[in-house]
C-alpha positions in Angstrom: -20.3 -32.4 11.6 -20.7 -36.4 11.4 -21.3 -36.0 15.7 -24.4 -34.1 15.0 -26.3 -36.7 13.0 -28.1 -37.9 16.0 -29.0 -34.5 16.7 -30.7 -33.8 13.1 -32.7 -36.9 12.8 -35.8 -35.2 11.6 -34.3 -32.5 9.6 -37.0 -30.2 11.4 -36.6 -28.8 14.7 -35.0 -29.4 18.4 -34.4 -27.9 21.4 -30.9 -26.5 22.9 -30.2 -25.6 26.5 -27.1 -24.0 27.3 -25.9 -23.7 30.8 -22.2 -22.5 31.9 -20.0 -21.4 35.0 -21.4 -24.1 37.3 -17.7 -24.0 39.3 -18.3 -27.1 41.2 -17.8 -27.9 44.2 -19.3 -24.4 44.9 -22.7 -24.7 42.4 -25.6 -23.3 44.0 -27.6 -26.0 44.3 -30.9 -24.2 44.1 -30.1 -22.4 41.0 -28.6 -25.8 39.7 -31.9 -27.6 40.2 -33.8 -25.2 38.8 -31.6 -25.2 35.8 -32.0 -29.1 35.6 -35.7 -28.5 35.8 -35.9 -26.2 32.9 -34.2 -29.2 31.0 -36.1 -32.0 32.3 -39.2 -29.8 31.2 -38.1 -28.6 27.7 -36.4 -31.8 26.6 -33.9 -30.3 24.1 -32.0 -32.5 21.6 -28.5 -30.8 22.8 -27.1 -29.8 26.2 -23.8 -27.2 25.8 -21.6 -26.8 29.2 -20.1 -23.7 28.6 -17.3 -24.2 30.6 -15.5 -23.7 33.8 -17.8 -26.8 34.9 -15.3 -27.0 38.0 -13.2 -24.5 40.1 -9.6 -25.9 39.2 -8.6 -24.3 42.5 -5.3 -26.0 43.1 -3.7 -24.2 39.8 -5.5 -21.0 40.7 -3.2 -17.9 40.8 -5.5 -16.7 44.0 -4.3 -18.1 47.5 -7.0 -19.8 49.5 -7.5 -22.1 52.4 -10.9 -23.7 51.2 -11.2 -27.2 52.5 -12.1 -29.3 49.4 -9.5 -31.1 47.4 -9.3 -31.4 43.6 -10.8 -35.0 43.9 -13.5 -33.3 45.4 -14.1 -31.2 42.5 -14.1 -33.7 40.3 -16.5 -35.7 42.3 -18.7 -32.7 42.6 -18.7 -32.2 39.1 -19.6 -36.0 38.1 -22.2 -35.7 39.9 -23.8 -32.8 38.2 -23.2 -34.6 35.0 -24.7 -37.4 36.1 -27.7 -35.3 36.9 -27.8 -33.8 33.3 -27.7 -37.6 31.8 -30.7 -38.5 34.0 -32.7 -35.6 33.0 -31.7 -35.4 29.4 -31.1 -39.3 28.7 -31.6 -38.8 25.0 -29.8 -35.4 24.4 -26.5 -35.0 22.9 -23.7 -33.3 25.5 -21.2 -31.0 25.0 -18.8 -29.9 27.1 -16.5 -27.0 26.3 -13.5 -26.0 28.4 -13.9 -22.5 30.1 -10.4 -20.7 31.7 -10.9 -22.8 35.1 -10.3 -26.3 33.2 -7.8 -24.9 31.0 -5.5 -23.3 33.9 -3.6 -26.4 34.8 -1.7 -26.3 31.4 -0.7 -22.4 31.8 3.1 -22.1 32.6 4.2 -21.6 36.2 0.8 -22.9 37.5 1.5 -26.9 37.9 5.2 -28.1 37.3 5.1 -29.7 34.0 6.1 -33.2 35.3 2.9 -33.3 37.6 0.2 -32.2 34.8 -0.6 -35.7 33.7 -1.7 -36.8 37.1 -4.2 -33.6 37.7 -6.0 -34.4 34.4 -9.8 -35.6 35.1 -9.1 -37.9 32.0 -6.7 -39.6 34.2 -8.3 -39.6 37.4 -9.9 -43.2 38.0 -11.2 -43.6 41.8 -12.1 -46.4 43.4 -14.3 -44.9 46.0 -15.7 -41.9 44.2 -18.1 -41.5 41.2 -15.9 -41.4 37.8 -16.3 -38.1 36.0 -14.7 -40.1 33.1 -17.4 -42.5 33.2 -20.1 -39.8 33.6 -19.2 -38.1 30.2 -17.8 -40.8 28.4 -20.3 -40.4 25.8 -20.2 -36.5 25.5 -18.4 -34.6 23.4 -15.6 -32.9 25.4 -13.6 -30.0 23.9 -10.3 -30.0 25.6 -9.4 -26.5 24.5 -9.8 -22.9 25.6 -9.2 -19.6 24.0 -10.2 -16.8 21.5 -10.4 -18.9 18.8 -12.2 -22.2 20.4 -15.8 -22.3 19.7 -18.5 -24.7 18.8 -21.3 -24.7 16.1 -24.5 -26.3 16.1 -26.1 -25.2 12.7 -26.5 -21.3 13.2 -25.8 -21.4 17.0 -22.3 -20.7 18.0 -21.2 -21.7 21.7 -17.8 -20.2 23.3 -17.0 -19.8 26.7 -15.3 -16.3 26.4 -12.1 -14.7 26.9 -13.5 -11.1 27.7 -14.7 -10.1 31.0 -15.9 -6.4 30.1 -19.4 -5.0 30.2 -19.6 -5.6 26.2 -17.9 -9.1 26.6 -21.2 -10.9 25.1 -21.6 -8.4 22.0 -17.6 -8.6 21.5 -17.8 -12.7 21.6 -20.4 -12.4 18.6 -18.7 -9.8 16.8 -15.2 -12.1 17.0 -17.1 -15.4 16.3 -20.7 -14.6 14.6 -22.0 -14.8 11.2 -24.8 -13.4 9.3 -28.2 -14.7 11.2 -26.6 -16.7 13.9 -26.7 -16.6 17.8 -23.6 -16.8 19.8 -23.9 -17.8 23.3 -20.8 -17.3 25.9 -20.2 -17.6 29.5 -17.3 -16.4 31.7 -18.6 -13.2 33.0 -21.0 -14.8 35.3 -23.7 -11.5 33.8 -26.7 -13.1 32.2 -27.6 -10.9 28.9 -30.9 -11.6 27.2 -31.0 -12.3 23.4 -29.7 -9.3 21.9 -29.7 -8.2 18.0 -26.2 -6.1 17.6 -26.5 -2.9 16.2 -24.3 -0.6 14.6 -23.6 3.0 15.7 -26.6 5.1 14.9 -28.9 2.3 16.0 -28.9 0.4 12.5 -29.5 -3.8 13.4 -27.2 -6.4 12.1 -28.2 -9.9 11.6 -26.1 -10.9 14.1 -27.5 -11.8 17.7 -25.8 -12.6 21.4 -26.4 -13.5 24.8 -24.8 -14.7 28.1 -26.1 -17.6 30.0 -24.9 -16.6 33.4 -23.5 -18.8 35.8 -25.1 -21.5 38.2 -22.2 -21.0 41.2 -22.7 -19.6 44.7 -20.8 -16.4 44.1 -21.2 -15.6 48.0 -18.3 -18.5 48.2 -16.4 -17.1 45.4 -13.9 -15.3 48.2 -11.1 -14.7 45.6 -13.1 -12.5 43.4 -13.5 -9.1 44.1 -15.4 -6.7 41.2 -17.1 -3.9 41.4 -20.1 -4.9 39.1 -20.6 -8.1 40.9 -24.1 -7.3 41.2 -24.7 -7.9 37.7 -24.2 -11.5 37.9 -26.7 -13.8 38.0 -28.3 -17.6 37.8 -29.5 -18.3 34.4 -30.0 -20.8 31.5 -30.4 -20.2 28.0 -33.4 -22.3 26.3 -33.6 -22.3 22.4 -34.8 -24.4 19.4 -33.4 -24.6 16.1 -35.6 -25.1 13.1 -35.6 -26.1 9.5 -37.0 -28.0 6.6 -33.4 -28.4 5.4 -31.3 -30.4 7.0 -28.2 -29.6 4.8 -28.7 -26.0 6.6 -28.9 -27.2 9.9 -25.1 -28.9 9.1 -23.8 -25.7 7.6 -22.1 -24.4 11.2 -19.4 -21.7 10.8 -21.2 -20.0 7.8 -23.7 -17.3 7.1 -27.3 -17.8 7.1 -29.7 -16.2 4.7 -32.5 -16.4 7.0 -32.8 -16.7 10.9 -33.8 -20.1 11.6 -33.7 -20.4 15.5 -35.4 -18.7 18.5 -33.9 -18.6 22.0 -34.4 -16.7 25.2 -31.9 -16.4 28.2 -34.0 -17.3 31.9 -32.7 -16.0 34.6 -33.5 -17.2 38.4 -31.7 -14.6 40.7 -29.8 -11.9 39.9 -26.8 -11.0 42.7 -28.3 -7.3 43.1 -31.6 -9.1 44.4 -29.8 -10.7 47.3 -27.3 -8.0 48.2 
């Protein structure tokens, strides 16, 4: 929690931006530029990258003959990280690993003895933009799984481990608390900020949303899904507010009241381009 002190300077209110699933080097340039413009205009105090920042293709289970290399992926993500730093120089940045960043540690993906030399933290290029330098001041959560989450006051950020139609809801039920918001990614399907309801339509005090993706899904030749038309380019913009600084620092606990607002802004849905 000490790392959050710069965010809660006033103890009043501040903005939050959540973008996810950029999948460098196949990021959608126009969608990414749109998302960066949203951040620059809103000037949030916190920017969270929700995972799958790069493809991690060399350790993918899916065969491909794409032309790029792992250094190309790292450099592409380094350039995006640089752009985020430029549009939000005063904001704190948090990068949460998704499955694509984490897959290199999975058994049978890469020989164990080779794993240390493919980690971006050990990649120090002489003629490329250094990813390590661009995220030197970021909080990077280098773990992925069903228990990995990061809280900022009443807002919980997860990459997501489920891909079904109700994945965002399920992530909220797994991680959320009363009057909190759980934001996820992973599925590439934007989900507007939604209040969970019990059977019979009785609302609960739990909200959830999904920030879609910023990748060019037409270049994801390794993925074939029947619900591809539900994917979308999006970003979540929100605000946490309170006059009680202690309340803002209480992450992972229930709240007596809702002290946040947020919206998932959608630029493009795949169904509109098919």
